[in-house]
matplotlib code that plots the C-alpha trace (Angstrom):
import matplotlib.pyplot as plt

x = [-25.1, -21.7, -18.9, -17.8, -14.1, -12.2, -10.8, -7.1, -7.1, -8.0, -5.5, -2.4, -0.8, 2.2, 3.7, 7.1, 7.7, 7.2, 9.8, 10.6, 7.1, 7.0, 3.5, 2.8, -0.1, -1.8, -0.9, 2.2, 5.6, 5.1, 5.7, 3.4, 6.6, 7.6, 4.1, 4.2, 7.8, 6.9, 3.8, 5.8, 8.4, 5.8, 2.1, 1.2, -0.6, -0.5, 3.3, 3.0, 0.7, 3.1, 5.9, 3.7, 0.9, -0.4, -1.4, -4.9, -6.4, -7.9, -4.4, -3.1, -6.0, -5.4, -1.7, -2.6, -5.2, -2.7, -0.2, -2.8, -3.8, -0.1, 0.6, -2.6, -1.5, 2.0, 0.6, -1.8, 1.2, 3.2, 0.3, -0.2, 3.5, 3.1, 5.0, 3.5, 2.9, 4.2, 2.8, 1.8, 4.3, 3.7, 1.9]
y = [5.7, 7.3, 5.8, 7.6, 7.0, 6.6, 3.1, 2.3, 2.2, 5.9, 6.9, 4.8, 5.4, 4.0, 6.4, 5.9, 9.7, 9.7, 7.8, 5.5, 4.0, 3.1, 3.1, 6.5, 8.3, 10.2, 13.8, 13.3, 11.8, 9.8, 6.1, 3.4, 1.7, 4.6, 4.8, 1.1, 1.3, 4.3, 2.5, -0.7, 1.2, 3.3, 2.7, 6.1, 7.7, 11.1, 11.1, 9.9, 12.8, 15.2, 14.1, 14.0, 16.5, 15.9, 12.4, 11.6, 8.6, 7.5, 7.6, 5.4, 2.9, 2.8, 2.0, -0.8, -2.2, -2.0, -4.0, -6.5, -7.2, -7.6, -10.1, -12.0, -12.2, -13.3, -16.1, -17.3, -17.5, -19.5, -22.0, -22.3, -23.3, -25.9, -23.9, -23.6, -20.1, -18.9, -20.7, -19.0, -19.4, -22.6, -24.4]
z = [-5.2, -5.0, -3.0, 0.1, -0.4, -3.7, -4.2, -4.1, -7.9, -7.8, -5.1, -6.0, -9.4, -11.3, -13.8, -15.4, -15.1, -11.3, -9.3, -12.2, -12.1, -8.4, -7.0, -5.3, -3.7, -6.5, -6.7, -4.6, -4.9, -1.8, -2.5, -1.2, 0.0, 2.2, 3.8, 4.6, 6.0, 8.2, 9.5, 10.1, 12.1, 14.0, 13.5, 14.9, 11.9, 13.6, 13.3, 9.7, 8.9, 10.7, 8.5, 5.3, 5.8, 2.3, 3.2, 4.3, 6.1, 2.8, 1.3, 4.0, 3.7, -0.1, 0.5, 2.9, 0.5, -2.4, -0.3, 0.8, -2.8, -3.9, -1.1, -2.0, -5.7, -4.6, -2.3, -5.1, -7.5, -5.0, -4.5, -8.2, -8.6, -5.8, -3.2, 0.2, 1.6, 4.9, 8.0, 11.2, 14.0, 15.9, 13.1]

ax = plt.figure().add_subplot(projection="3d")
ax.plot(x, y, z, "-o")
ax.set_aspect("equal")
plt.show()
């Protein structure tokens, strides 16, 4: 059975010839970092799409998934080195 949406691995690429290897949305020069920063500043995806009409909701989801996986890897690395991860406020 075919997947409905391509995975983040198929939508996010790192190519040394595109923005010095920064992760970008495939087929664009739009960095994942920019998508995340825009959403952090204003989570209105309609405004994001107005500014970057080539982006799709699947692209945005892939950026978020990519970031989630990187944070998870970072946290696991901290735990393996005996460093505690961030604690929720009030804990």
